[in-house]
C-alpha positions, -999 to 999 in steps of 0.1 A, spaced: -25 722 -11 -41 724 23 -65 702 42 -79 703 77 -93 670 90 -106 679 124 -76 688 147 -49 680 123 -37 705 96 -18 692 66 0 714 41 20 699 13 43 721 -9 74 713 -29 74 677 -15 74 689 21 45 680 43 38 702 73 15 684 99 2 706 127 -13 692 158 -41 718 164 -60 712 196 -51 741 218 -39 749 243 -18 718 248 -26 698 216 -36 667 236 -42 637 214 -76 619 216 -86 589 195 -102 610 168 -71 631 165 -48 601 163 -69 587 135 -68 620 117 -30 621 122 -26 587 106 -49 597 77 -28 628 71 3 607 70 -13 583 46 -20 612 23 14 629 28 40 602 27 37 592 -10 40 629 -20 68 640 3 105 638 8 102 654 43 75 655 69 76 682 96 55 679 127 46 710 148 21 720 175 -3 749 171 3 778 195 32 784 218 24 764 249 30 729 236 41 707 208 18 681 224 12 673 261 3 637 254 -27 615 250 -61 622 264 -63 604 298 -101 599 291 -91 575 264 -70 553 289 -102 538 305 -106 501 301 -133 504 275 -113 528 253 -76 520 259 -74 492 232 -88 516 206 -65 543 217 -34 522 214 -45 508 180 -51 544 167 -19 559 181 5 530 173 -8 530 137 10 563 133 43 548 144 39 517 123 33 539 93 63 561 101 85 531 106 77 519 71 81 554 55 111 563 34 109 601 38 127 621 65 109 634 95 114 665 116 98 675 149 97 713 156 91 715 193 82 744 215 67 743 249 56 710 265 65 678 248 51 651 271 38 615 270 26 606 235 39 639 222 74 631 233 71 596 218 61 612 185 88 639 185 116 616 195 106 590 168 115 616 142 149 617 124 155 653 136 142 671 167 146 709 168 135 723 202 133 758 216 152 766 248 120 767 268 108 733 257 101 706 283 102 669 277 88 641 299 70 608 301 44 612 329 26 580 324 39 563 355 20 589 376 -12 572 363 1 538 371 8 532 334 38 531 310 45 546 276 47 516 251 65 534 223 90 550 246 98 517 262 110 505 228 127 536 214 142 556 244 168 530 255 181 530 219 183 568 218 197 576 253 208 543 269 189 520 292 197 537 325 188 572 313 156 559 297 146 540 328 151 571 349 130 592 327 102 567 324 102 554 360 103 589 377 82 610 352 108 638 356 105 666 331 138 677 315 148 708 297 156 710 260 193 714 269 192 682 289 173 664 262 200 675 238 227 662 261 210 629 263 206 626 225 169 631 222 171 666 206 192 674 175 195 711 181 183 737 207 175 772 195 161 804 210 124 805 213 119 830 184 142 812 160 125 778 156 110 785 121 144 798 109 161 767 123 136 744 106 141 763 73 179 761 76 177 723 81 154 719 51 178 740 30 206 716 40 186 686 31 175 701 -2 211 703 -13 215 665 -9 204 636 -30 168 626 -22 175 590 -31 207 588 -10 188 603 19 160 577 16 183 548 12 205 559 41 175 563 64 163 528 54 197 514 61 199 530 95 164 516 104 172 481 92 206 480 110 196 496 143 158 492 147 150 459 130 129 446 158 108 478 164 74 463 152 78 431 172 89 450 203 60 474 200 36 445 197 50 430 229 48 463 247 11 466 236 4 430 249 19 438 282 0 471 284 -34 456 276 -33 421 290 -13 428 322 -9 464 331 -45 475 324 -58 445 343 -43 458 375 -61 479 401 -34 505 402 -35 513 365 -73 517 365 -71 537 398 -45 560 384 -68 570 355 -99 573 377 -80 595 401 -67 618 374 -101 622 359 -116 629 393 -88 653 402 -78 635 433 -47 616 446 -46 579 436 -49 552 462 -24 526 452 -29 489 463 2 474 446 -21 450 427 
């Protein structure tokens, strides 16, 4: 069965749900798309053993959240819509796979690296550019130190450096790197591996991993949201960074 709510495409077959971010060329997430993504997950999770996320086209898995939604009047709604996706995934029992080609930045990187498996093409690029706007990535603040260690996570978040798929694999963010034309085959091979295993054992093992190693995710995400909305977004620099990006000019930082 197939449905297309706005810029999200959902296809469910044989208890596998394919969710495609479809807002070319870079599949940038706006509030409406985030809500559609959460709605697609709500529909898919009860019917699926595995959810596969992918981006439409070849340029990007997802280049992040729409900066226009970071303005003071919209940022609360944006965080609520986007983080609903992660709260739903954190409670899910099925396995998740991100199939990444092209740019995987900002919220796109947060979504991909939240998955159980990340398969990336050799040309894929990963990064958290939020600091250039005078902001920070709330989900990445919680998850990346667990995935790659505090110093490596701090370097990525505080510098906004983009890294290659090979480097992301070395740091533990990517499960496997494949040639650009072999991503569908690699996803298919992984699905075949998982199909040969007990679905109940996979679900319970995933649940055990989450409970043992990410028991405080929801509380930590809530604290990151509080810091973002009540402190960061009240600063001049955070608001200036967004204004400057939208006006296509250099920001004027005032350290306040």
